MARNUMAR-626791 format. One record per residue (C-alpha): residue in one letter; x, y, z. Coordinates in nm, 4 decimals. Example, Ala and Ser with C-alpha at 12.3 -4.5 7.8 and 13.67 -1.06 7.14 Angstrom:
<sites>
<rest:A&x:1.2300&y:-0.4500&z:0.7800> .
<rest:S&x:1.3670&y:-0.1060&z:0.7140> .
</sites>
This chain:
<sites>
<rest:M&x:13.0498&y:5.1981&z:6.8280> .
<rest:A&x:12.9591&y:5.4014&z:7.1353> .
<rest:L&x:12.6434&y:5.5880&z:7.2305> .
<rest:I&x:12.7429&y:5.9365&z:7.3418> .
<rest:V&x:12.5283&y:6.2179&z:7.4752> .
<rest:Q&x:12.6885&y:6.5576&z:7.4137> .
<rest:K&x:12.5700&y:6.8753&z:7.5832> .
<rest:F&x:12.6633&y:7.2217&z:7.4544> .
<rest:G&x:12.5923&y:7.5293&z:7.6674> .
<rest:G&x:12.4861&y:7.8791&z:7.5699> .
<rest:T&x:12.8324&y:8.0149&z:7.4875> .
<rest:S&x:12.9031&y:7.7087&z:7.2706> .
<rest:V&x:12.5956&y:7.7877&z:7.0578> .
<rest:G&x:12.6015&y:8.1648&z:7.1107> .
<rest:T&x:12.6221&y:8.2569&z:6.7419> .
<rest:V&x:12.5407&y:8.0952&z:6.4079> .
<rest:E&x:12.9159&y:8.0591&z:6.3486> .
<rest:R&x:12.9557&y:7.8671&z:6.6744> .
<rest:I&x:12.6596&y:7.6461&z:6.5933> .
<rest:E&x:12.8362&y:7.5632&z:6.2640> .
<rest:Q&x:13.1497&y:7.4720&z:6.4637> .
<rest:V&x:12.9459&y:7.2463&z:6.6928> .
<rest:A&x:12.8001&y:7.0779&z:6.3841> .
<rest:E&x:13.1536&y:7.0092&z:6.2577> .
<rest:K&x:13.2489&y:6.8529&z:6.5910> .
<rest:V&x:12.9361&y:6.6356&z:6.6000> .
<rest:K&x:12.9976&y:6.5280&z:6.2383> .
<rest:K&x:13.3453&y:6.3973&z:6.3312> .
<rest:F&x:13.2027&y:6.1800&z:6.6073> .
<rest:R&x:12.9307&y:6.0516&z:6.3748> .
<rest:E&x:13.1884&y:5.9689&z:6.1061> .
<rest:A&x:13.3847&y:5.7723&z:6.3668> .
<rest:G&x:13.0806&y:5.5450&z:6.3955> .
<rest:D&x:12.9354&y:5.6697&z:6.7237> .
<rest:D&x:12.5641&y:5.7176&z:6.7878> .
<rest:I&x:12.5161&y:6.0778&z:6.8999> .
<rest:V&x:12.2468&y:6.2559&z:7.0966> .
<rest:V&x:12.3106&y:6.6301&z:7.1322> .
<rest:V&x:12.1537&y:6.8439&z:7.4049> .
<rest:V&x:12.1756&y:7.2206&z:7.3607> .
<rest:S&x:12.0986&y:7.5292&z:7.5644> .
<rest:A&x:11.9554&y:7.8513&z:7.4292> .
<rest:M&x:12.2022&y:8.0900&z:7.2649> .
<rest:S&x:12.3927&y:8.2829&z:7.5343> .
<rest:G&x:12.1896&y:8.5725&z:7.6713> .
<rest:E&x:11.8662&y:8.4563&z:7.5083> .
<rest:T&x:11.6976&y:8.3220&z:7.8229> .
<rest:N&x:11.7745&y:8.6461&z:8.0094> .
<rest:R&x:11.6396&y:8.8453&z:7.7138> .
<rest:L&x:11.3139&y:8.6507&z:7.7215> .
<rest:I&x:11.2779&y:8.6887&z:8.0985> .
<rest:G&x:11.3388&y:9.0626&z:8.0530> .
<rest:L&x:11.0534&y:9.0815&z:7.8027> .
<rest:A&x:10.8226&y:8.9021&z:8.0445> .
<rest:K&x:10.9138&y:9.1440&z:8.3240> .
<rest:Q&x:10.8198&y:9.4362&z:8.1039> .
<rest:I&x:10.4663&y:9.2993&z:8.1234> .
<rest:M&x:10.4655&y:9.1744&z:8.4847> .
<rest:D&x:10.7068&y:9.2276&z:8.7745> .
<rest:Q&x:10.6414&y:8.8682&z:8.8818> .
<rest:P&x:10.5593&y:8.6727&z:8.5626> .
<rest:I&x:10.3163&y:8.3804&z:8.5952> .
<rest:P&x:10.5465&y:8.0722&z:8.6212> .
<rest:R&x:10.3472&y:7.8631&z:8.3730> .
<rest:E&x:10.3549&y:8.1348&z:8.1073> .
<rest:L&x:10.7200&y:8.2112&z:8.1785> .
<rest:D&x:10.8060&y:7.8459&z:8.1096> .
<rest:V&x:10.6169&y:7.8588&z:7.7793> .
<rest:M&x:10.8191&y:8.1663&z:7.6852> .
<rest:V&x:11.1737&y:8.0790&z:7.7932> .
<rest:S&x:11.1527&y:7.7263&z:7.6494> .
<rest:T&x:11.1493&y:7.8804&z:7.3007> .
<rest:G&x:11.5187&y:7.9699&z:7.3325> .
<rest:E&x:11.6258&y:7.6065&z:7.3080> .
<rest:Q&x:11.3746&y:7.5444&z:7.0308> .
<rest:V&x:11.5620&y:7.7920&z:6.8109> .
<rest:T&x:11.8981&y:7.6264&z:6.8834> .
<rest:I&x:11.7887&y:7.2677&z:6.8132> .
<rest:A&x:11.6460&y:7.3698&z:6.4767> .
<rest:L&x:11.9584&y:7.5650&z:6.3759> .
<rest:L&x:12.1948&y:7.2844&z:6.4789> .
<rest:S&x:11.9852&y:7.0234&z:6.2981> .
<rest:M&x:11.9950&y:7.2383&z:5.9831> .
<rest:A&x:12.3725&y:7.2794&z:6.0148> .
<rest:L&x:12.4158&y:6.9009&z:6.0438> .
<rest:I&x:12.1843&y:6.8231&z:5.7512> .
<rest:K&x:12.3729&y:7.0787&z:5.5414> .
<rest:R&x:12.6858&y:6.8736&z:5.6094> .
<rest:G&x:12.5230&y:6.5526&z:5.4955> .
<rest:V&x:12.4579&y:6.4287&z:5.8506> .
<rest:P&x:12.0951&y:6.3130&z:5.8974> .
<rest:A&x:11.9571&y:6.4901&z:6.2043> .
<rest:V&x:11.6255&y:6.5513&z:6.3764> .
<rest:S&x:11.5337&y:6.7993&z:6.6487> .
<rest:Y&x:11.3145&y:6.7331&z:6.9518> .
<rest:T&x:11.1666&y:6.9597&z:7.2159> .
<rest:G&x:11.1326&y:6.8185&z:7.5660> .
<rest:N&x:10.7659&y:6.7554&z:7.4969> .
<rest:Q&x:10.8399&y:6.5667&z:7.1730> .
<rest:V&x:11.0871&y:6.3377&z:7.3499> .
<rest:R&x:10.8407&y:6.3120&z:7.6342> .
<rest:I&x:11.0646&y:6.4211&z:7.9174> .
<rest:L&x:10.8014&y:6.3924&z:8.1895> .
<rest:T&x:10.8459&y:6.6252&z:8.4884> .
<rest:D&x:10.6504&y:6.7305&z:8.7935> .
<rest:S&x:10.4476&y:7.0524&z:8.7742> .
<rest:S&x:10.6880&y:7.2817&z:8.9618> .
<rest:H&x:10.7147&y:7.5509&z:8.6956> .
<rest:T&x:11.0600&y:7.7170&z:8.6532> .
<rest:K&x:11.2209&y:7.4470&z:8.8728> .
<rest:A&x:11.0651&y:7.1186&z:8.7615> .
<rest:R&x:11.2199&y:6.7787&z:8.8324> .
<rest:I&x:11.2426&y:6.4983&z:8.5787> .
<rest:L&x:11.0241&y:6.1960&z:8.6582> .
<rest:S&x:11.0797&y:5.9781&z:8.3513> .
<rest:I&x:11.1979&y:5.9839&z:7.9906> .
<rest:D&x:11.0408&y:5.7966&z:7.6990> .
<rest:D&x:11.3434&y:5.6968&z:7.4900> .
<rest:A&x:11.1555&y:5.5057&z:7.2162> .
<rest:N&x:11.1600&y:5.7801&z:6.9518> .
<rest:I&x:11.5238&y:5.8647&z:7.0143> .
<rest:R&x:11.6302&y:5.5006&z:6.9865> .
<rest:A&x:11.4358&y:5.4622&z:6.6615> .
<rest:D&x:11.6101&y:5.7675&z:6.5130> .
<rest:L&x:11.9529&y:5.6490&z:6.6269> .
<rest:K&x:11.8859&y:5.3099&z:6.4698> .
<rest:A&x:11.7965&y:5.4888&z:6.1452> .
<rest:G&x:12.1356&y:5.6621&z:6.1510> .
<rest:R&x:12.0219&y:6.0062&z:6.2621> .
<rest:V&x:12.1813&y:6.2430&z:6.5100> .
<rest:V&x:11.9146&y:6.3410&z:6.7620> .
<rest:V&x:11.9223&y:6.7048&z:6.8792> .
<rest:V&x:11.7274&y:6.7646&z:7.2009> .
<rest:A&x:11.6298&y:7.0905&z:7.3698> .
<rest:G&x:11.7835&y:7.1087&z:7.7155> .
<rest:F&x:11.6293&y:7.2715&z:8.0219> .
<rest:Q&x:11.2700&y:7.1672&z:7.9463> .
<rest:G&x:11.0067&y:6.8983&z:7.9762> .
<rest:V&x:10.6316&y:6.8522&z:8.0065> .
<rest:D&x:10.4101&y:6.7645&z:8.3024> .
<rest:E&x:10.1289&y:6.5076&z:8.3114> .
<rest:H&x:9.8798&y:6.7747&z:8.2031> .
<rest:G&x:10.0785&y:6.8635&z:7.8914> .
<rest:N&x:10.2120&y:7.1918&z:8.0319> .
<rest:I&x:10.5616&y:7.2961&z:7.9235> .
<rest:T&x:10.8001&y:7.3049&z:8.2212> .
<rest:T&x:11.1591&y:7.4193&z:8.2668> .
<rest:L&x:11.4170&y:7.2634&z:8.4960> .
<rest:G&x:11.5747&y:7.5723&z:8.6502> .
<rest:R&x:11.9394&y:7.6598&z:8.6851> .
<rest:G&x:12.1724&y:7.4051&z:8.5236> .
<rest:G&x:11.8725&y:7.2461&z:8.3535> .
<rest:S&x:12.0487&y:7.1644&z:8.0267> .
<rest:D&x:12.3249&y:6.9771&z:8.2088> .
<rest:T&x:12.0540&y:6.7843&z:8.3926> .
<rest:T&x:11.8750&y:6.7037&z:8.0650> .
<rest:G&x:12.2002&y:6.5701&z:7.9174> .
<rest:V&x:12.2764&y:6.3475&z:8.2156> .
<rest:A&x:11.9153&y:6.2265&z:8.2423> .
<rest:L&x:11.9077&y:6.1301&z:7.8732> .
<rest:A&x:12.2421&y:5.9523&z:7.9106> .
<rest:A&x:12.0999&y:5.7579&z:8.2059> .
<rest:A&x:11.7777&y:5.6674&z:8.0214> .
<rest:L&x:11.9661&y:5.5594&z:7.7080> .
<rest:K&x:12.2414&y:5.3853&z:7.9097> .
<rest:A&x:12.4937&y:5.5898&z:7.7129> .
<rest:D&x:12.8624&y:5.5046&z:7.7269> .
<rest:E&x:12.9451&y:5.8639&z:7.8193> .
<rest:C&x:12.7860&y:6.2035&z:7.8739> .
<rest:Q&x:13.0126&y:6.4800&z:7.7464> .
<rest:I&x:12.9593&y:6.8304&z:7.8834> .
<rest:Y&x:13.1167&y:7.0895&z:7.6509> .
<rest:T&x:13.1938&y:7.4227&z:7.8110> .
<rest:D&x:13.4426&y:7.7125&z:7.8036> .
<rest:V&x:13.7088&y:7.5270&z:8.0057> .
<rest:D&x:13.9033&y:7.2179&z:7.9020> .
<rest:G&x:13.8310&y:7.0189&z:8.2159> .
<rest:V&x:13.8166&y:7.0289&z:8.5934> .
<rest:Y&x:14.1235&y:7.1878&z:8.7541> .
<rest:T&x:14.2816&y:7.1448&z:9.0950> .
<rest:T&x:14.1657&y:7.5032&z:9.1557> .
<rest:D&x:14.0818&y:7.8143&z:8.9544> .
<rest:P&x:14.3795&y:7.8764&z:8.7182> .
<rest:R&x:14.3061&y:8.2496&z:8.7350> .
<rest:V&x:14.4035&y:8.2387&z:9.1033> .
<rest:V&x:14.6763&y:7.9733&z:9.0806> .
<rest:P&x:14.8503&y:7.9685&z:8.7390> .
<rest:Q&x:15.0125&y:7.6366&z:8.8411> .
<rest:A&x:14.6721&y:7.4654&z:8.8703> .
<rest:Q&x:14.6540&y:7.1341&z:8.6838> .
<rest:R&x:14.3766&y:6.9792&z:8.4818> .
<rest:L&x:14.2606&y:6.6562&z:8.6453> .
<rest:D&x:14.2395&y:6.3490&z:8.4223> .
<rest:K&x:13.9837&y:6.1937&z:8.6541> .
<rest:I&x:13.7792&y:6.2849&z:8.9612> .
<rest:T&x:13.5077&y:6.0962&z:9.1500> .
<rest:F&x:13.1407&y:6.2000&z:9.1576> .
<rest:E&x:13.1757&y:6.2509&z:9.5316> .
<rest:E&x:13.4707&y:6.4874&z:9.4926> .
<rest:M&x:13.3040&y:6.6763&z:9.2068> .
<rest:L&x:12.9873&y:6.7146&z:9.4110> .
<rest:E&x:13.1847&y:6.8672&z:9.6974> .
<rest:M&x:13.3798&y:7.0929&z:9.4594> .
<rest:A&x:13.0577&y:7.2134&z:9.2941> .
<rest:S&x:12.8817&y:7.2763&z:9.6265> .
<rest:L&x:13.1847&y:7.4612&z:9.7654> .
<rest:G&x:13.2179&y:7.7121&z:9.4833> .
<rest:S&x:13.3583&y:7.5408&z:9.1723> .
<rest:K&x:13.1409&y:7.6615&z:8.8825> .
<rest:V&x:13.2370&y:7.4015&z:8.6189> .
<rest:L&x:12.9267&y:7.1815&z:8.6654> .
<rest:Q&x:12.5917&y:7.2317&z:8.8305> .
<rest:I&x:12.5400&y:7.0298&z:9.1495> .
<rest:R&x:12.2128&y:6.8794&z:9.0300> .
<rest:S&x:12.3628&y:6.7220&z:8.7180> .
<rest:V&x:12.6521&y:6.5711&z:8.9179> .
<rest:E&x:12.4047&y:6.4261&z:9.1698> .
<rest:F&x:12.2043&y:6.2748&z:8.8849> .
<rest:A&x:12.5150&y:6.1290&z:8.7192> .
<rest:G&x:12.6343&y:5.9779&z:9.0468> .
<rest:K&x:12.2933&y:5.8281&z:9.1230> .
<rest:Y&x:12.2724&y:5.6522&z:8.7842> .
<rest:N&x:12.6485&y:5.5991&z:8.7430> .
<rest:V&x:12.6685&y:5.7942&z:8.4154> .
<rest:P&x:13.0337&y:5.8615&z:8.3229> .
<rest:L&x:13.0648&y:6.2389&z:8.2779> .
<rest:R&x:13.3407&y:6.4085&z:8.0806> .
<rest:V&x:13.4041&y:6.7836&z:8.0872> .
<rest:L&x:13.5545&y:6.9113&z:7.7606> .
<rest:H&x:13.6274&y:7.2426&z:7.5890> .
<rest:S&x:13.3815&y:7.3282&z:7.3135> .
<rest:F&x:13.6432&y:7.4508&z:7.0651> .
<rest:Q&x:13.9746&y:7.3022&z:7.1791> .
<rest:E&x:14.0827&y:6.9416&z:7.1390> .
<rest:G&x:14.1835&y:6.7484&z:7.4488> .
<rest:P&x:14.0889&y:6.4584&z:7.6769> .
<rest:G&x:13.9078&y:6.6756&z:7.9322> .
<rest:T&x:13.8267&y:6.5400&z:8.2785> .
<rest:L&x:13.6359&y:6.2169&z:8.3396> .
<rest:I&x:13.4017&y:6.2140&z:8.6397> .
<rest:T&x:13.3353&y:5.8588&z:8.7473> .
<rest:L&x:13.2312&y:5.6337&z:9.0353> .
<rest:D&x:13.5681&y:5.4615&z:9.0548> .
<rest:E&x:13.8045&y:5.5369&z:9.3402> .
<rest:E&x:14.1236&y:5.3844&z:9.2090> .
<rest:E&x:14.3550&y:5.2808&z:9.4843> .
<rest:S&x:14.6917&y:5.4018&z:9.3690> .
<rest:M&x:15.0114&y:5.5017&z:9.5447> .
<rest:E&x:15.0206&y:5.8022&z:9.3138> .
<rest:Q&x:14.6663&y:5.9137&z:9.3911> .
<rest:P&x:14.6849&y:6.2541&z:9.5614> .
<rest:I&x:14.5382&y:6.2972&z:9.9081> .
<rest:I&x:14.3688&y:6.6158&z:9.7888> .
<rest:S&x:14.2145&y:6.6426&z:9.4431> .
<rest:G&x:14.1272&y:7.0082&z:9.4488> .
<rest:I&x:14.0789&y:7.3342&z:9.6328> .
<rest:A&x:13.7459&y:7.5156&z:9.6073> .
<rest:F&x:13.6643&y:7.8624&z:9.7328> .
<rest:N&x:13.3621&y:8.0859&z:9.7664> .
<rest:R&x:13.3511&y:8.4628&z:9.8058> .
<rest:D&x:12.9710&y:8.4752&z:9.8271> .
<rest:E&x:12.9371&y:8.4124&z:10.1997> .
<rest:A&x:12.8675&y:8.6294&z:10.5020> .
<rest:K&x:12.9070&y:8.5549&z:10.8721> .
<rest:L&x:12.6523&y:8.6298&z:11.1455> .
<rest:T&x:12.7121&y:8.6070&z:11.5202> .
<rest:I&x:12.4747&y:8.6300&z:11.8162> .
<rest:R&x:12.6564&y:8.6734&z:12.1487> .
<rest:G&x:12.5570&y:8.6216&z:12.5098> .
<rest:V&x:12.2763&y:8.3796&z:12.4375> .
<rest:P&x:12.1321&y:8.2013&z:12.7448> .
<rest:D&x:12.2607&y:7.8431&z:12.7187> .
<rest:T&x:11.9325&y:7.6535&z:12.7440> .
<rest:P&x:11.7893&y:7.3549&z:12.5536> .
<rest:G&x:11.6381&y:7.4514&z:12.2190> .
<rest:V&x:11.8366&y:7.7729&z:12.1825> .
<rest:A&x:11.9835&y:7.6695&z:11.8466> .
<rest:F&x:11.6327&y:7.6280&z:11.7058> .
<rest:K&x:11.5273&y:7.9662&z:11.8479> .
<rest:I&x:11.8155&y:8.1224&z:11.6544> .
<rest:L&x:11.7998&y:7.9297&z:11.3283> .
<rest:G&x:11.4225&y:7.8638&z:11.3146> .
<rest:P&x:11.3342&y:8.2211&z:11.2049> .
<rest:I&x:11.6248&y:8.2173&z:10.9552> .
<rest:S&x:11.4937&y:7.8943&z:10.8022> .
<rest:A&x:11.1374&y:8.0277&z:10.7987> .
<rest:A&x:11.2625&y:8.3157&z:10.5827> .
<rest:N&x:11.3932&y:8.0569&z:10.3339> .
<rest:I&x:11.7547&y:8.1520&z:10.4050> .
<rest:E&x:12.0009&y:7.8653&z:10.3764> .
<rest:V&x:12.2632&y:7.8306&z:10.6498> .
<rest:D&x:12.6025&y:7.6825&z:10.5673> .
<rest:M&x:12.8597&y:7.6555&z:10.8477> .
<rest:I&x:12.7733&y:7.6717&z:11.2194> .
<rest:V&x:12.9947&y:7.7171&z:11.5275> .
<rest:Q&x:12.8748&y:7.7369&z:11.8888> .
<rest:N&x:13.0933&y:7.8243&z:12.1875> .
<rest:V&x:12.9718&y:7.7953&z:12.5493> .
<rest:A&x:13.1228&y:8.0472&z:12.7930> .
<rest:H&x:13.1797&y:8.0130&z:13.1694> .
<rest:D&x:12.8839&y:8.2379&z:13.2530> .
<rest:N&x:12.6325&y:7.9890&z:13.1063> .
<rest:T&x:12.5888&y:8.1913&z:12.7881> .
<rest:T&x:12.6829&y:8.0885&z:12.4377> .
<rest:D&x:12.8078&y:8.2616&z:12.1255> .
<rest:F&x:12.6499&y:8.1252&z:11.8082> .
<rest:T&x:12.8033&y:8.1935&z:11.4643> .
<rest:F&x:12.6819&y:8.0816&z:11.1229> .
<rest:T&x:12.7281&y:8.1693&z:10.7562> .
<rest:V&x:12.4734&y:8.2470&z:10.4839> .
<rest:H&x:12.4918&y:8.3515&z:10.1193> .
<rest:R&x:12.5948&y:8.7144&z:10.0920> .
<rest:N&x:12.2718&y:8.7994&z:9.9086> .
<rest:D&x:12.0788&y:8.6942&z:10.2211> .
<rest:Y&x:12.3018&y:8.8835&z:10.4648> .
<rest:Q&x:12.0887&y:9.1931&z:10.5334> .
<rest:A&x:11.7657&y:8.9973&z:10.5716> .
<rest:A&x:11.9349&y:8.7434&z:10.8008> .
<rest:L&x:12.0953&y:9.0167&z:11.0138> .
<rest:E&x:11.7610&y:9.1910&z:11.0694> .
<rest:I&x:11.6027&y:8.8612&z:11.1757> .
<rest:L&x:11.8954&y:8.7851&z:11.4067> .
<rest:K&x:11.8698&y:9.1258&z:11.5768> .
<rest:Q&x:11.5012&y:9.0630&z:11.6450> .
<rest:T&x:11.5878&y:8.7175&z:11.7807> .
<rest:A&x:11.8581&y:8.8653&z:12.0068> .
<rest:T&x:11.6005&y:9.0976&z:12.1621> .
<rest:S&x:11.3397&y:8.8254&z:12.2080> .
<rest:I&x:11.5724&y:8.5703&z:12.3737> .
<rest:G&x:11.7745&y:8.8163&z:12.5806> .
<rest:A&x:12.1058&y:8.7847&z:12.3952> .
<rest:R&x:12.3738&y:9.0527&z:12.4301> .
<rest:E&x:12.4119&y:9.1481&z:12.0608> .
<rest:A&x:12.3864&y:9.0355&z:11.6987> .
<rest:T&x:12.6609&y:9.1299&z:11.4536> .
<rest:G&x:12.7689&y:9.0403&z:11.1014> .
<rest:D&x:13.0643&y:9.0421&z:10.8661> .
<rest:T&x:13.0623&y:9.0307&z:10.4858> .
<rest:N&x:13.4403&y:9.0430&z:10.4462> .
<rest:I&x:13.4891&y:8.6682&z:10.4664> .
<rest:A&x:13.5519&y:8.3818&z:10.2239> .
<rest:K&x:13.5406&y:8.0042&z:10.2477> .
<rest:V&x:13.8312&y:7.7878&z:10.1338> .
<rest:S&x:13.7977&y:7.4096&z:10.1133> .
<rest:I&x:14.0258&y:7.1167&z:10.0386> .
<rest:V&x:13.8567&y:6.8139&z:9.8807> .
<rest:G&x:13.9775&y:6.4585&z:9.8214> .
<rest:V&x:13.8702&y:6.0968&z:9.8725> .
<rest:G&x:14.2320&y:6.0317&z:9.9741> .
<rest:M&x:14.1525&y:6.1999&z:10.3060> .
<rest:R&x:13.9729&y:5.8807&z:10.4125> .
<rest:S&x:14.2982&y:5.6893&z:10.4288> .
<rest:H&x:14.5407&y:5.9637&z:10.5374> .
<rest:A&x:14.5706&y:6.1146&z:10.8849> .
<rest:G&x:14.6815&y:6.4686&z:10.9593> .
<rest:V&x:14.5276&y:6.6347&z:10.6533> .
<rest:A&x:14.3492&y:6.9066&z:10.8535> .
<rest:S&x:14.6604&y:6.9896&z:11.0581> .
<rest:R&x:14.8609&y:7.0144&z:10.7358> .
<rest:M&x:14.6039&y:7.2617&z:10.6060> .
<rest:F&x:14.6121&y:7.4669&z:10.9268> .
<rest:E&x:14.9927&y:7.4692&z:10.9258> .
<rest:A&x:15.0039&y:7.6028&z:10.5691> .
<rest:L&x:14.7651&y:7.8855&z:10.6618> .
<rest:A&x:14.9530&y:7.9615&z:10.9835> .
<rest:K&x:15.2789&y:8.0042&z:10.7875> .
<rest:E&x:15.1058&y:8.2817&z:10.5916> .
<rest:T&x:14.9680&y:8.4334&z:10.9166> .
<rest:I&x:14.6110&y:8.3680&z:10.8042> .
<rest:N&x:14.3640&y:8.3427&z:11.0918> .
<rest:I&x:14.0951&y:8.0738&z:11.0769> .
<rest:Q&x:13.7543&y:8.1958&z:11.1956> .
<rest:M&x:13.5429&y:7.8814&z:11.1431> .
<rest:I&x:13.6071&y:7.5169&z:11.0549> .
<rest:S&x:13.3788&y:7.2544&z:10.9019> .
<rest:T&x:13.4709&y:6.8991&z:10.8057> .
<rest:S&x:13.3260&y:6.5955&z:10.6318> .
<rest:E&x:13.4740&y:6.2619&z:10.5316> .
<rest:I&x:13.6366&y:6.4040&z:10.2185> .
<rest:K&x:13.6633&y:6.7792&z:10.2817> .
<rest:V&x:13.7830&y:7.0434&z:10.5245> .
<rest:S&x:13.6459&y:7.3977&z:10.4930> .
<rest:V&x:13.7632&y:7.7110&z:10.6722> .
<rest:V&x:13.6326&y:8.0668&z:10.6869> .
<rest:I&x:13.8986&y:8.3373&z:10.6650> .
<rest:E&x:13.9186&y:8.7103&z:10.5911> .
<rest:E&x:13.8353&y:8.7663&z:10.2255> .
<rest:K&x:14.1528&y:8.9695&z:10.1619> .
<rest:Y&x:14.3607&y:8.6565&z:10.2294> .
<rest:L&x:14.1607&y:8.4291&z:9.9976> .
<rest:E&x:14.3976&y:8.4087&z:9.6998> .
<rest:L&x:14.7047&y:8.3832&z:9.9244> .
<rest:A&x:14.5383&y:8.0965&z:10.1129> .
<rest:V&x:14.4451&y:7.9088&z:9.7958> .
<rest:R&x:14.8002&y:7.9402&z:9.6548> .
<rest:A&x:14.9558&y:7.8313&z:9.9855> .
<rest:L&x:14.7319&y:7.5250&z:10.0130> .
<rest:H&x:14.7826&y:7.4351&z:9.6471> .
<rest:T&x:15.1580&y:7.4234&z:9.7073> .
<rest:A&x:15.1342&y:7.2573&z:10.0498> .
<rest:F&x:14.9372&y:6.9649&z:9.9085> .
<rest:E&x:15.1722&y:6.9323&z:9.6089> .
<rest:L&x:14.9097&y:7.0190&z:9.3498> .
<rest:D&x:15.1278&y:7.2657&z:9.1559> .
<rest:A&x:15.2063&y:7.1570&z:8.7993> .
<rest:P&x:15.5521&y:6.9888&z:8.8156> .
<rest:A&x:15.6869&y:7.1806&z:8.5194> .
<rest:R&x:15.6123&y:7.5091&z:8.6921> .
<rest:Q&x:15.7094&y:7.4297&z:9.0486> .
<rest:G&x:15.9530&y:7.6829&z:9.1890> .
<rest:E&x:15.8488&y:7.9595&z:8.9500> .
</sites>
């Protein structure tokens, strides 16, 4: 008998019919003898609907009251799923975050979990019940309802699995696992049987949308085995684990991530003096704009060109700040470019293999794709290229690192 925490997202519980299907799936696991805790999101679109109602009253809703409101979405889902299970003869009980006692800090709309009281859940599991918990929410020390922000239900699932020392945390979604890259871009992409937390964290931060970064960080910290599965298709999914199996067959690269949501900013002719990087990036940081990649080039005339990337949504604000900075520090000009994309190769195998970056650059060169910026870490290499070459670059790299599905190679 295993203890499994299963998390179902908004699309998985988007209609009553889908909630009935989830109940059938949970029933099968229960009949196999497993103890099951289910974490659910609100029905798809419900949280946005509730936020929309709040904004009809106030342009900037009070965070505490907004949390009280949006937390009701999950409350509906836990009750419906519990009813569907009981109807099938499976004893079940629903819990809000407050009823479990998922204690968080008081940062409304983006709270962090501090502790979980697992006593009630364990008592229900011992009594043979399936426990259905509302994701995305908790309660602070003052009894105020809080929500966990983006990806909050995934985080709830992983946190419960950690607290209960579950054998596995299963994240059910609309894909059947983690792929070497987006199959919509590369039809030959393969589902990975296994990937490390470290690799998944890089993939998620670099643009892969399968799992939220926060839940992967949590799982890695507490060594909770994560499995990504399709809500309505059978299959083994992808296991995300701490283990780095040393194997001759282990690929150097596990996957290729990409991100279209970046923009590039450049300030040219900057006097090359100590502290100049802070003078450029300080005002950007003060505006709460996150910087990703940075490149600095010093010219012969004792000036420097400084280039960095930001999220495309922050582009206009960052460009205005940079133009003001250029004037104040005596730089020649500040320019920007939104027609860029970031492509990254990720793999723990890079630690033990030389020449991975040059292999990447060679593959891009063969397709006459110019590299504008480069960033590396121990297990990844990222490049910025023109956005129009993004899909070509991803396909070329997927083939160059032998990630194409064998059965389809040469098609």
